[in-house]
PDB file with SEQRES, HELIX, SHEET and CRYST1 records, atoms N, CA, C and O in Angstrom:
SEQRES   1 A   69  MET THR ASP GLU GLU LEU SER LYS MET ILE SER GLU PHE          
SEQRES   2 A   69  LEU PRO TYR PRO ALA GLU GLY GLN HIS HIS ALA LEU LYS          
SEQRES   3 A   69  GLN PHE ALA LYS LEU VAL ALA ALA ALA GLU ARG GLU ALA          
SEQRES   4 A   69  CYS ALA LYS VAL CYS GLU GLU TRP LEU HIS GLY GLU TRP          
SEQRES   5 A   69  HIS ASN GLN GLY VAL ILE ALA ALA MET MET ILE ARG GLU          
SEQRES   6 A   69  ARG GLY ALA PRO                                              
HELIX    1 AA1 ASP A    3  PHE A   13  1                                  11    
HELIX    2 AA2 GLN A   21  GLU A   45  1                                  25    
HELIX    3 AA3 GLY A   50  TRP A   52  5                                   3    
HELIX    4 AA4 HIS A   53  GLU A   65  1                                  13    
CRYST1    1.000    1.000    1.000  90.00  90.00  90.00 P 1           1          
ATOM      1  N   MET A   1       0.711   5.005  -1.922  1.00  0.00           N  
ATOM      2  CA  MET A   1       0.212   6.198  -1.291  1.00  0.00           C  
ATOM      3  C   MET A   1       1.379   7.163  -1.106  1.00  0.00           C  
ATOM      4  O   MET A   1       2.448   6.783  -0.627  1.00  0.00           O  
ATOM      5  N   THR A   2       1.160   8.385  -1.485  1.00  0.00           N  
ATOM      6  CA  THR A   2       2.233   9.370  -1.394  1.00  0.00           C  
ATOM      7  C   THR A   2       2.381   9.896   0.034  1.00  0.00           C  
ATOM      8  O   THR A   2       1.479   9.743   0.857  1.00  0.00           O  
ATOM      9  N   ASP A   3       3.527  10.516   0.316  1.00  0.00           N  
ATOM     10  CA  ASP A   3       3.740  11.131   1.627  1.00  0.00           C  
ATOM     11  C   ASP A   3       2.692  12.211   1.891  1.00  0.00           C  
ATOM     12  O   ASP A   3       2.209  12.358   3.014  1.00  0.00           O  
ATOM     13  N   GLU A   4       2.350  12.954   0.857  1.00  0.00           N  
ATOM     14  CA  GLU A   4       1.345  14.015   1.006  1.00  0.00           C  
ATOM     15  C   GLU A   4      -0.014  13.433   1.391  1.00  0.00           C  
ATOM     16  O   GLU A   4      -0.699  13.966   2.264  1.00  0.00           O  
ATOM     17  N   GLU A   5      -0.400  12.332   0.733  1.00  0.00           N  
ATOM     18  CA  GLU A   5      -1.672  11.681   1.070  1.00  0.00           C  
ATOM     19  C   GLU A   5      -1.645  11.159   2.502  1.00  0.00           C  
ATOM     20  O   GLU A   5      -2.615  11.312   3.244  1.00  0.00           O  
ATOM     21  N   LEU A   6      -0.532  10.543   2.884  1.00  0.00           N  
ATOM     22  CA  LEU A   6      -0.407  10.043   4.259  1.00  0.00           C  
ATOM     23  C   LEU A   6      -0.503  11.184   5.262  1.00  0.00           C  
ATOM     24  O   LEU A   6      -1.205  11.064   6.266  1.00  0.00           O  
ATOM     25  N   SER A   7       0.188  12.283   5.008  1.00  0.00           N  
ATOM     26  CA  SER A   7       0.166  13.425   5.918  1.00  0.00           C  
ATOM     27  C   SER A   7      -1.242  13.979   6.065  1.00  0.00           C  
ATOM     28  O   SER A   7      -1.663  14.324   7.170  1.00  0.00           O  
ATOM     29  N   LYS A   8      -1.967  14.066   4.967  1.00  0.00           N  
ATOM     30  CA  LYS A   8      -3.341  14.571   5.016  1.00  0.00           C  
ATOM     31  C   LYS A   8      -4.222  13.659   5.865  1.00  0.00           C  
ATOM     32  O   LYS A   8      -4.995  14.138   6.695  1.00  0.00           O  
ATOM     33  N   MET A   9      -4.110  12.352   5.662  1.00  0.00           N  
ATOM     34  CA  MET A   9      -4.914  11.402   6.430  1.00  0.00           C  
ATOM     35  C   MET A   9      -4.560  11.467   7.914  1.00  0.00           C  
ATOM     36  O   MET A   9      -5.446  11.430   8.768  1.00  0.00           O  
ATOM     37  N   ILE A  10      -3.279  11.561   8.217  1.00  0.00           N  
ATOM     38  CA  ILE A  10      -2.846  11.641   9.611  1.00  0.00           C  
ATOM     39  C   ILE A  10      -3.373  12.918  10.253  1.00  0.00           C  
ATOM     40  O   ILE A  10      -3.822  12.896  11.399  1.00  0.00           O  
ATOM     41  N   SER A  11      -3.324  14.020   9.532  1.00  0.00           N  
ATOM     42  CA  SER A  11      -3.815  15.286  10.061  1.00  0.00           C  
ATOM     43  C   SER A  11      -5.314  15.240  10.333  1.00  0.00           C  
ATOM     44  O   SER A  11      -5.795  15.848  11.290  1.00  0.00           O  
ATOM     45  N   GLU A  12      -6.047  14.522   9.498  1.00  0.00           N  
ATOM     46  CA  GLU A  12      -7.485  14.362   9.719  1.00  0.00           C  
ATOM     47  C   GLU A  12      -7.755  13.476  10.931  1.00  0.00           C  
ATOM     48  O   GLU A  12      -8.697  13.711  11.687  1.00  0.00           O  
ATOM     49  N   PHE A  13      -6.925  12.463  11.105  1.00  0.00           N  
ATOM     50  CA  PHE A  13      -7.087  11.527  12.220  1.00  0.00           C  
ATOM     51  C   PHE A  13      -6.607  12.129  13.533  1.00  0.00           C  
ATOM     52  O   PHE A  13      -7.242  11.952  14.573  1.00  0.00           O  
ATOM     53  N   LEU A  14      -5.498  12.832  13.484  1.00  0.00           N  
ATOM     54  CA  LEU A  14      -4.869  13.373  14.686  1.00  0.00           C  
ATOM     55  C   LEU A  14      -4.399  14.798  14.378  1.00  0.00           C  
ATOM     56  O   LEU A  14      -3.248  15.001  13.992  1.00  0.00           O  
ATOM     57  N   PRO A  15      -5.292  15.790  14.547  1.00  0.00           N  
ATOM     58  CA  PRO A  15      -4.982  17.162  14.133  1.00  0.00           C  
ATOM     59  C   PRO A  15      -3.749  17.779  14.810  1.00  0.00           C  
ATOM     60  O   PRO A  15      -3.056  18.585  14.189  1.00  0.00           O  
ATOM     61  N   TYR A  16      -3.466  17.422  16.056  1.00  0.00           N  
ATOM     62  CA  TYR A  16      -2.356  18.033  16.785  1.00  0.00           C  
ATOM     63  C   TYR A  16      -1.447  16.943  17.373  1.00  0.00           C  
ATOM     64  O   TYR A  16      -1.450  16.711  18.582  1.00  0.00           O  
ATOM     65  N   PRO A  17      -0.672  16.278  16.505  1.00  0.00           N  
ATOM     66  CA  PRO A  17       0.168  15.181  16.989  1.00  0.00           C  
ATOM     67  C   PRO A  17       1.312  15.687  17.883  1.00  0.00           C  
ATOM     68  O   PRO A  17       1.832  16.786  17.696  1.00  0.00           O  
ATOM     69  N   ALA A  18       1.678  14.857  18.847  1.00  0.00           N  
ATOM     70  CA  ALA A  18       2.848  15.167  19.681  1.00  0.00           C  
ATOM     71  C   ALA A  18       4.092  15.024  18.817  1.00  0.00           C  
ATOM     72  O   ALA A  18       4.054  14.397  17.758  1.00  0.00           O  
ATOM     73  N   GLU A  19       5.190  15.606  19.271  1.00  0.00           N  
ATOM     74  CA  GLU A  19       6.438  15.547  18.515  1.00  0.00           C  
ATOM     75  C   GLU A  19       6.824  14.093  18.235  1.00  0.00           C  
ATOM     76  O   GLU A  19       6.849  13.265  19.145  1.00  0.00           O  
ATOM     77  N   GLY A  20       7.115  13.799  17.002  1.00  0.00           N  
ATOM     78  CA  GLY A  20       7.506  12.450  16.605  1.00  0.00           C  
ATOM     79  C   GLY A  20       6.325  11.541  16.287  1.00  0.00           C  
ATOM     80  O   GLY A  20       6.491  10.519  15.621  1.00  0.00           O  
ATOM     81  N   GLN A  21       5.154  11.897  16.749  1.00  0.00           N  
ATOM     82  CA  GLN A  21       3.982  11.053  16.529  1.00  0.00           C  
ATOM     83  C   GLN A  21       3.602  11.008  15.051  1.00  0.00           C  
ATOM     84  O   GLN A  21       3.226   9.955  14.536  1.00  0.00           O  
ATOM     85  N   HIS A  22       3.699  12.139  14.379  1.00  0.00           N  
ATOM     86  CA  HIS A  22       3.349  12.202  12.954  1.00  0.00           C  
ATOM     87  C   HIS A  22       4.249  11.263  12.155  1.00  0.00           C  
ATOM     88  O   HIS A  22       3.769  10.511  11.307  1.00  0.00           O  
ATOM     89  N   HIS A  23       5.544  11.306  12.423  1.00  0.00           N  
ATOM     90  CA  HIS A  23       6.491  10.437  11.715  1.00  0.00           C  
ATOM     91  C   HIS A  23       6.190   8.965  11.995  1.00  0.00           C  
ATOM     92  O   HIS A  23       6.201   8.143  11.078  1.00  0.00           O  
ATOM     93  N   ALA A  24       5.923   8.632  13.250  1.00  0.00           N  
ATOM     94  CA  ALA A  24       5.641   7.242  13.613  1.00  0.00           C  
ATOM     95  C   ALA A  24       4.365   6.752  12.929  1.00  0.00           C  
ATOM     96  O   ALA A  24       4.318   5.622  12.441  1.00  0.00           O  
ATOM     97  N   LEU A  25       3.345   7.585  12.891  1.00  0.00           N  
ATOM     98  CA  LEU A  25       2.099   7.201  12.233  1.00  0.00           C  
ATOM     99  C   LEU A  25       2.303   7.023  10.730  1.00  0.00           C  
ATOM    100  O   LEU A  25       1.722   6.119  10.129  1.00  0.00           O  
ATOM    101  N   LYS A  26       3.123   7.876  10.122  1.00  0.00           N  
ATOM    102  CA  LYS A  26       3.394   7.756   8.694  1.00  0.00           C  
ATOM    103  C   LYS A  26       4.121   6.437   8.406  1.00  0.00           C  
ATOM    104  O   LYS A  26       3.796   5.754   7.434  1.00  0.00           O  
ATOM    105  N   GLN A  27       5.084   6.080   9.228  1.00  0.00           N  
ATOM    106  CA  GLN A  27       5.809   4.822   9.038  1.00  0.00           C  
ATOM    107  C   GLN A  27       4.872   3.632   9.210  1.00  0.00           C  
ATOM    108  O   GLN A  27       4.943   2.668   8.449  1.00  0.00           O  
ATOM    109  N   PHE A  28       3.997   3.699  10.208  1.00  0.00           N  
ATOM    110  CA  PHE A  28       3.034   2.622  10.434  1.00  0.00           C  
ATOM    111  C   PHE A  28       2.093   2.495   9.237  1.00  0.00           C  
ATOM    112  O   PHE A  28       1.812   1.385   8.783  1.00  0.00           O  
ATOM    113  N   ALA A  29       1.606   3.623   8.728  1.00  0.00           N  
ATOM    114  CA  ALA A  29       0.700   3.599   7.581  1.00  0.00           C  
ATOM    115  C   ALA A  29       1.383   2.983   6.362  1.00  0.00           C  
ATOM    116  O   ALA A  29       0.747   2.253   5.601  1.00  0.00           O  
ATOM    117  N   LYS A  30       2.656   3.265   6.172  1.00  0.00           N  
ATOM    118  CA  LYS A  30       3.399   2.682   5.047  1.00  0.00           C  
ATOM    119  C   LYS A  30       3.494   1.164   5.186  1.00  0.00           C  
ATOM    120  O   LYS A  30       3.391   0.441   4.195  1.00  0.00           O  
ATOM    121  N   LEU A  31       3.689   0.681   6.411  1.00  0.00           N  
ATOM    122  CA  LEU A  31       3.743  -0.763   6.636  1.00  0.00           C  
ATOM    123  C   LEU A  31       2.399  -1.415   6.333  1.00  0.00           C  
ATOM    124  O   LEU A  31       2.342  -2.474   5.708  1.00  0.00           O  
ATOM    125  N   VAL A  32       1.330  -0.781   6.775  1.00  0.00           N  
ATOM    126  CA  VAL A  32      -0.013  -1.311   6.527  1.00  0.00           C  
ATOM    127  C   VAL A  32      -0.307  -1.330   5.031  1.00  0.00           C  
ATOM    128  O   VAL A  32      -0.823  -2.319   4.510  1.00  0.00           O  
ATOM    129  N   ALA A  33       0.018  -0.245   4.343  1.00  0.00           N  
ATOM    130  CA  ALA A  33      -0.223  -0.170   2.896  1.00  0.00           C  
ATOM    131  C   ALA A  33       0.579  -1.242   2.147  1.00  0.00           C  
ATOM    132  O   ALA A  33       0.066  -1.861   1.215  1.00  0.00           O  
ATOM    133  N   ALA A  34       1.813  -1.457   2.546  1.00  0.00           N  
ATOM    134  CA  ALA A  34       2.645  -2.477   1.892  1.00  0.00           C  
ATOM    135  C   ALA A  34       2.064  -3.869   2.097  1.00  0.00           C  
ATOM    136  O   ALA A  34       2.058  -4.686   1.177  1.00  0.00           O  
ATOM    137  N   ALA A  35       1.576  -4.135   3.300  1.00  0.00           N  
ATOM    138  CA  ALA A  35       0.975  -5.444   3.584  1.00  0.00           C  
ATOM    139  C   ALA A  35      -0.295  -5.639   2.755  1.00  0.00           C  
ATOM    140  O   ALA A  35      -0.548  -6.736   2.255  1.00  0.00           O  
ATOM    141  N   GLU A  36      -1.081  -4.596   2.609  1.00  0.00           N  
ATOM    142  CA  GLU A  36      -2.303  -4.691   1.816  1.00  0.00           C  
ATOM    143  C   GLU A  36      -1.996  -4.881   0.337  1.00  0.00           C  
ATOM    144  O   GLU A  36      -2.663  -5.668  -0.335  1.00  0.00           O  
ATOM    145  N   ARG A  37      -0.989  -4.167  -0.183  1.00  0.00           N  
ATOM    146  CA  ARG A  37      -0.581  -4.361  -1.582  1.00  0.00           C  
ATOM    147  C   ARG A  37      -0.147  -5.797  -1.813  1.00  0.00           C  
ATOM    148  O   ARG A  37      -0.524  -6.411  -2.811  1.00  0.00           O  
ATOM    149  N   GLU A  38       0.650  -6.337  -0.888  1.00  0.00           N  
ATOM    150  CA  GLU A  38       1.132  -7.711  -1.049  1.00  0.00           C  
ATOM    151  C   GLU A  38      -0.031  -8.699  -1.013  1.00  0.00           C  
ATOM    152  O   GLU A  38      -0.042  -9.663  -1.778  1.00  0.00           O  
ATOM    153  N   ALA A  39      -1.000  -8.475  -0.143  1.00  0.00           N  
ATOM    154  CA  ALA A  39      -2.172  -9.355  -0.082  1.00  0.00           C  
ATOM    155  C   ALA A  39      -2.947  -9.309  -1.401  1.00  0.00           C  
ATOM    156  O   ALA A  39      -3.387 -10.345  -1.899  1.00  0.00           O  
ATOM    157  N   CYS A  40      -3.113  -8.122  -1.958  1.00  0.00           N  
ATOM    158  CA  CYS A  40      -3.807  -7.982  -3.241  1.00  0.00           C  
ATOM    159  C   CYS A  40      -3.026  -8.665  -4.361  1.00  0.00           C  
ATOM    160  O   CYS A  40      -3.612  -9.332  -5.213  1.00  0.00           O  
ATOM    161  N   ALA A  41      -1.712  -8.499  -4.359  1.00  0.00           N  
ATOM    162  CA  ALA A  41      -0.877  -9.120  -5.387  1.00  0.00           C  
ATOM    163  C   ALA A  41      -0.963 -10.642  -5.301  1.00  0.00           C  
ATOM    164  O   ALA A  41      -0.962 -11.321  -6.328  1.00  0.00           O  
ATOM    165  N   LYS A  42      -1.038 -11.179  -4.094  1.00  0.00           N  
ATOM    166  CA  LYS A  42      -1.143 -12.638  -3.943  1.00  0.00           C  
ATOM    167  C   LYS A  42      -2.466 -13.148  -4.487  1.00  0.00           C  
ATOM    168  O   LYS A  42      -2.517 -14.232  -5.067  1.00  0.00           O  
ATOM    169  N   VAL A  43      -3.539 -12.380  -4.310  1.00  0.00           N  
ATOM    170  CA  VAL A  43      -4.827 -12.769  -4.890  1.00  0.00           C  
ATOM    171  C   VAL A  43      -4.701 -12.826  -6.408  1.00  0.00           C  
ATOM    172  O   VAL A  43      -5.204 -13.757  -7.037  1.00  0.00           O  
ATOM    173  N   CYS A  44      -4.035 -11.841  -6.996  1.00  0.00           N  
ATOM    174  CA  CYS A  44      -3.831 -11.838  -8.447  1.00  0.00           C  
ATOM    175  C   CYS A  44      -3.046 -13.061  -8.890  1.00  0.00           C  
ATOM    176  O   CYS A  44      -3.353 -13.663  -9.919  1.00  0.00           O  
ATOM    177  N   GLU A  45      -2.043 -13.425  -8.121  1.00  0.00           N  
ATOM    178  CA  GLU A  45      -1.230 -14.586  -8.489  1.00  0.00           C  
ATOM    179  C   GLU A  45      -2.034 -15.882  -8.446  1.00  0.00           C  
ATOM    180  O   GLU A  45      -1.688 -16.847  -9.126  1.00  0.00           O  
ATOM    181  N   GLU A  46      -3.096 -15.911  -7.656  1.00  0.00           N  
ATOM    182  CA  GLU A  46      -3.955 -17.094  -7.619  1.00  0.00           C  
ATOM    183  C   GLU A  46      -4.686 -17.291  -8.945  1.00  0.00           C  
ATOM    184  O   GLU A  46      -5.169 -18.384  -9.239  1.00  0.00           O  
ATOM    185  N   TRP A  47      -4.764 -16.226  -9.742  1.00  0.00           N  
ATOM    186  CA  TRP A  47      -5.397 -16.323 -11.061  1.00  0.00           C  
ATOM    187  C   TRP A  47      -4.457 -16.941 -12.081  1.00  0.00           C  
ATOM    188  O   TRP A  47      -4.799 -17.026 -13.260  1.00  0.00           O  
ATOM    189  N   LEU A  48      -3.285 -17.373 -11.652  1.00  0.00           N  
ATOM    190  CA  LEU A  48      -2.262 -17.833 -12.587  1.00  0.00           C  
ATOM    191  C   LEU A  48      -2.559 -19.214 -13.173  1.00  0.00           C  
ATOM    192  O   LEU A  48      -1.685 -20.079 -13.231  1.00  0.00           O  
ATOM    193  N   HIS A  49      -3.762 -19.396 -13.589  1.00  0.00           N  
ATOM    194  CA  HIS A  49      -4.106 -20.648 -14.254  1.00  0.00           C  
ATOM    195  C   HIS A  49      -5.016 -20.334 -15.436  1.00  0.00           C  
ATOM    196  O   HIS A  49      -5.703 -19.312 -15.443  1.00  0.00           O  
ATOM    197  N   GLY A  50      -5.021 -21.192 -16.410  1.00  0.00           N  
ATOM    198  CA  GLY A  50      -5.889 -21.023 -17.571  1.00  0.00           C  
ATOM    199  C   GLY A  50      -5.694 -19.697 -18.278  1.00  0.00           C  
ATOM    200  O   GLY A  50      -4.579 -19.184 -18.375  1.00  0.00           O  
ATOM    201  N   GLU A  51      -6.793 -19.149 -18.770  1.00  0.00           N  
ATOM    202  CA  GLU A  51      -6.739 -17.935 -19.592  1.00  0.00           C  
ATOM    203  C   GLU A  51      -6.390 -16.683 -18.797  1.00  0.00           C  
ATOM    204  O   GLU A  51      -6.061 -15.658 -19.395  1.00  0.00           O  
ATOM    205  N   TRP A  52      -6.449 -16.732 -17.484  1.00  0.00           N  
ATOM    206  CA  TRP A  52      -6.163 -15.560 -16.647  1.00  0.00           C  
ATOM    207  C   TRP A  52      -4.684 -15.439 -16.303  1.00  0.00           C  
ATOM    208  O   TRP A  52      -4.294 -14.495 -15.616  1.00  0.00           O  
ATOM    209  N   HIS A  53      -3.865 -16.356 -16.757  1.00  0.00           N  
ATOM    210  CA  HIS A  53      -2.452 -16.389 -16.376  1.00  0.00           C  
ATOM    211  C   HIS A  53      -1.759 -15.043 -16.569  1.00  0.00           C  
ATOM    212  O   HIS A  53      -1.236 -14.480 -15.607  1.00  0.00           O  
ATOM    213  N   ASN A  54      -1.744 -14.533 -17.759  1.00  0.00           N  
ATOM    214  CA  ASN A  54      -1.024 -13.284 -18.048  1.00  0.00           C  
ATOM    215  C   ASN A  54      -1.597 -12.097 -17.292  1.00  0.00           C  
ATOM    216  O   ASN A  54      -0.847 -11.261 -16.788  1.00  0.00           O  
ATOM    217  N   GLN A  55      -2.914 -12.017 -17.209  1.00  0.00           N  
ATOM    218  CA  GLN A  55      -3.538 -10.902 -16.518  1.00  0.00           C  
ATOM    219  C   GLN A  55      -3.194 -10.914 -15.030  1.00  0.00           C  
ATOM    220  O   GLN A  55      -2.983  -9.859 -14.432  1.00  0.00           O  
ATOM    221  N   GLY A  56      -3.138 -12.097 -14.437  1.00  0.00           N  
ATOM    222  CA  GLY A  56      -2.794 -12.207 -13.020  1.00  0.00           C  
ATOM    223  C   GLY A  56      -1.375 -11.754 -12.743  1.00  0.00           C  
ATOM    224  O   GLY A  56      -1.127 -11.054 -11.761  1.00  0.00           O  
ATOM    225  N   VAL A  57      -0.441 -12.143 -13.596  1.00  0.00           N  
ATOM    226  CA  VAL A  57       0.956 -11.748 -13.433  1.00  0.00           C  
ATOM    227  C   VAL A  57       1.087 -10.236 -13.569  1.00  0.00           C  
ATOM    228  O   VAL A  57       1.750  -9.589 -12.758  1.00  0.00           O  
ATOM    229  N   ILE A  58       0.459  -9.684 -14.585  1.00  0.00           N  
ATOM    230  CA  ILE A  58       0.541  -8.238 -14.820  1.00  0.00           C  
ATOM    231  C   ILE A  58      -0.090  -7.467 -13.671  1.00  0.00           C  
ATOM    232  O   ILE A  58       0.483  -6.486 -13.197  1.00  0.00           O  
ATOM    233  N   ALA A  59      -1.253  -7.895 -13.221  1.00  0.00           N  
ATOM    234  CA  ALA A  59      -1.929  -7.204 -12.116  1.00  0.00           C  
ATOM    235  C   ALA A  59      -1.087  -7.251 -10.844  1.00  0.00           C  
ATOM    236  O   ALA A  59      -0.975  -6.243 -10.146  1.00  0.00           O  
ATOM    237  N   ALA A  60      -0.501  -8.392 -10.535  1.00  0.00           N  
ATOM    238  CA  ALA A  60       0.342  -8.513  -9.342  1.00  0.00           C  
ATOM    239  C   ALA A  60       1.543  -7.584  -9.429  1.00  0.00           C  
ATOM    240  O   ALA A  60       1.898  -6.939  -8.442  1.00  0.00           O  
ATOM    241  N   MET A  61       2.168  -7.509 -10.586  1.00  0.00           N  
ATOM    242  CA  MET A  61       3.334  -6.619 -10.763  1.00  0.00           C  
ATOM    243  C   MET A  61       2.921  -5.161 -10.587  1.00  0.00           C  
ATOM    244  O   MET A  61       3.630  -4.389  -9.942  1.00  0.00           O  
ATOM    245  N   MET A  62       1.784  -4.783 -11.154  1.00  0.00           N  
ATOM    246  CA  MET A  62       1.335  -3.397 -11.059  1.00  0.00           C  
ATOM    247  C   MET A  62       1.015  -3.010  -9.606  1.00  0.00           C  
ATOM    248  O   MET A  62       1.328  -1.902  -9.171  1.00  0.00           O  
ATOM    249  N   ILE A  63       0.403  -3.909  -8.880  1.00  0.00           N  
ATOM    250  CA  ILE A  63       0.075  -3.637  -7.475  1.00  0.00           C  
ATOM    251  C   ILE A  63       1.358  -3.455  -6.663  1.00  0.00           C  
ATOM    252  O   ILE A  63       1.464  -2.520  -5.871  1.00  0.00           O  
ATOM    253  N   ARG A  64       2.325  -4.341  -6.858  1.00  0.00           N  
ATOM    254  CA  ARG A  64       3.569  -4.243  -6.124  1.00  0.00           C  
ATOM    255  C   ARG A  64       4.335  -2.969  -6.483  1.00  0.00           C  
ATOM    256  O   ARG A  64       4.960  -2.359  -5.615  1.00  0.00           O  
ATOM    257  N   GLU A  65       4.294  -2.571  -7.733  1.00  0.00           N  
ATOM    258  CA  GLU A  65       5.001  -1.370  -8.185  1.00  0.00           C  
ATOM    259  C   GLU A  65       4.432  -0.098  -7.567  1.00  0.00           C  
ATOM    260  O   GLU A  65       5.146   0.899  -7.462  1.00  0.00           O  
ATOM    261  N   ARG A  66       3.176  -0.107  -7.158  1.00  0.00           N  
ATOM    262  CA  ARG A  66       2.574   1.084  -6.552  1.00  0.00           C  
ATOM    263  C   ARG A  66       3.299   1.482  -5.274  1.00  0.00           C  
ATOM    264  O   ARG A  66       3.266   2.649  -4.883  1.00  0.00           O  
ATOM    265  N   GLY A  67       3.947   0.534  -4.624  1.00  0.00           N  
ATOM    266  CA  GLY A  67       4.653   0.844  -3.395  1.00  0.00           C  
ATOM    267  C   GLY A  67       6.114   1.221  -3.595  1.00  0.00           C  
ATOM    268  O   GLY A  67       6.809   1.552  -2.634  1.00  0.00           O  
ATOM    269  N   ALA A  68       6.578   1.174  -4.830  1.00  0.00           N  
ATOM    270  CA  ALA A  68       7.978   1.501  -5.102  1.00  0.00           C  
ATOM    271  C   ALA A  68       8.206   3.000  -4.902  1.00  0.00           C  
ATOM    272  O   ALA A  68       7.376   3.820  -5.295  1.00  0.00           O  
ATOM    273  N   PRO A  69       9.334   3.347  -4.290  1.00  0.00           N  
ATOM    274  CA  PRO A  69       9.621   4.773  -4.063  1.00  0.00           C  
ATOM    275  C   PRO A  69       9.835   5.549  -5.347  1.00  0.00           C  
ATOM    276  O   PRO A  69      10.084   6.754  -5.306  1.00  0.00           O  
TER     277      PRO A  69                                                      
END                                                                             
């Protein structure tokens, strides 16, 4: 998720944030997104058996890469 997307979501959730609140919410959202990406990647890694082996590895890598700066 980009900073712009996060800012838009925060503005919709909290139109008039107090000073520093916007930054704190953005940092929290990044932590939540990273945890969700990792959970999704772990599900993909569970496919690492039989014919799904390669697809699971590739999917897990792609999910993790979405969070790279």
